[in-house]
C-alpha angles and dihedrals in degrees: 000000000000114000109233138188106241108207105200116203117189132221134233120315091011139088144195087299092071091074095055093103096046099045097071090057092051094045091047087064090053098260125134123232138201131182133175141185115252117216094252095146089066106090092203096050111127131209090255089055091051088050089049091054088055095046092048090054094052121099120215107273137135102225110062123160108193114207122190129186124205107310090021089071084080092054110040095068087056091053088050090057090061103032131045108246130174100214141008116213121191119199116196084326146158114248116214126228113211114262093359131102126231088244089054089059097055103024091106088065092057127082124243095256093054093047089049091052086057091049084235124171121166109240094205111016094179090057090056097057088088089072098049095092096045123106120257111282093214131050105250092233090063098050114109096003124144107244093190085070111097092213093054090048091050093048101041110021101030102026094137101031123115111263092249092048090049092049092048092047093048090050091053095047115132130210113262100212096152113077095180091123089065106032108026121095100243108242091211110133094198138335105274115255097241134115112291137196129184121199113199117200104218094206095043112146094188110042112039112246088212091057092044092056092046096046095043088059098038101039102027103027093230135108110246117248110234119230120180097228146107123252096294111048090161086070104031100037109014097154091050092047092050090055090051093047093052100041122102 
């Protein structure tokens, strides 16, 4: 087995801490790991600034596996434009479309009042028709929820975590002031032509498993790997996730 550097990029409301339970299982197999805090508290932080935070944390090495959870799916392809990586792994993650925002991809599922509250106006409506037949990205129960609320985090983010892990994770939760992963037009030119893997969490209450399976095939050209887990398998099933991350 090749020994790789697993670069672990967290999702919204989390930080480098969220990989603490997974890292020992990867390192026990001889792999190296690195994780960093993205500047999510900065309301003006852009996707490119998130990518820069990852790039700056990376040492020079030839075998990088770039892992992105949830929000970080919009970031890891940008990193792979600037740094040679062997593989991109998306965990219950958004998948960017070049020169399109996440909101562009699902705006047709929202009512006019909601779009007005976002001051949203499609820049190129004809270009967005390609998304109109796609499944909802987000599970309906998660839309519009307050993720600073501990009960919401428990029920949606950490639904299958052990109580002590849930309590710890909620205590470590960070403010997600930057909404670039929803509103910003992704500057990605094209999805990097590297090996790709998508892990769909079958009991995810945030990102729709139906959409994940669809988008993995359509956007990445791969069949999603099914993991019986909620939205955060790195916290609820770290040993199982490590085995999936390292499998061929």
